[in-house]
C-alpha positions, -999 to +999 in steps of 0.1 A: +177-005-063+198+005-091+177+032-117+167+019-149+192+030-174+195+025-215+230+008-213+225-011-182+187-021-175+187-036-139+161-054-119+133-031-131+137-042-174+143-080-153+111-077-133+093-066-165+107-092-184+092-121-167+060-127-165+059-148-134+073-117-113+048-092-095+069-059-089+064-041-055+058+002-057+057+024-014+026+042-029+036+074-009+053+091-035+086+097-014+096+065-021+090+059-057+076+100-074+043+091-090+057+092-129+077+063-118+051+045-103+025+054-126+054+036-157+057+005-134+019+000-135+023+004-176+051-021-179+036-049-152+000-041-160-023-039-128-023-075-124+015-078-116+015-050-096+019-054-056+010-018-041+028-022-001+028+006+023+067-002+040+051+012+071+072+011+104+055+017+143+055+053+130+025+043+101+000+073+107+015+094+125+015+127+116+038+154+099+063+171+121+056+140+149+096+130+163+100+094+174+127+070+180+141+048+151+171+021+161+180+041+182+179+074+165+153+102+167+137+103+135+106+129+121+080+126+101+084+150+070+064+151+039+048+115+041+080+096+048+101+093+081+137+107+077+164+105+100+179+145+115+204+142+087+179+141+067+182+098+053+148+083+045+144+052+071+110+043+060+075+048+051+044+061+074+020+053+048-010+030+057-031+010+034-059+035+030-039+061+024-019+041-001-051+034-021-057+065-024-026+078-036-028+046-064-063+063-077-046+106-074-015+091-089-018+068-114-042+062-140-058+029-127-092+023-121-108+016-086-113-021-090-075-024-105-064-004-072-084-025-052-068-058-069-033-044-064-038-038-027-056-071-017-052-099-046-017-091-060+000-093-023-023-123-015-008-145-047+030-131-039+027-146-004+007-176-015-024-172+000-044-166-026-068-196-024-084-182+009-073-142+008-074-112-011-109-121-024-146-117-013-161-152-018-174-181-005-143-203+014-128-169+016-113-151+049-140-120+056-110-098+058-125-067+047-123-030+049-152-010+045-145+029+029-171+057+023-176+072-011-146+097+004-122+066+007-118+077+041-121+040+062-152+030+082-147-005+094-126-036+090-134-067+095-112-096+104-124-130+097-155-123+098-151-104+130-155-065+136-125-048+141-127-015+136-157+012+134-161+044+134-191+053+155-214+059+128-209+020+115-206+008+149-239+019+149-250+009+117-235-024+126-251-026+163-219-032+180-210-016+212 
């Protein structure tokens, strides 16, 4: 994307100016510098910011892991996937790490960050009549975190999809 310049404002200024448009940000701290994430959220407000992962099949892999991407060898370096020549190929960001990053790298509250990862994407995808909120009539999709924001369980359409052993025991699941 073209940068925001004083004589050529480009798409960032156009997004900020159009109240009906939401802006997406890959919250890995690599694709978009934390200061720019902070600025984008300040310009759009948390209600118009959508946090995405842009994750590929390598999502969640550790630094130094090598894998094949589009017929080329890639490696996870500093939180993103890079080709051998250094070209950025994509994000390895998980949604749960995106939540932690937004909280660490910007000035939003937990409630605002959760909205940027749930309701705002549901609005952007035009499924906010059934997703993005915890309320009657909505799909029962939710993530359960502990106080340090480590994922403990995932429920999809009311069914347990993932749980740590401790949460599996709490939920009496085998």
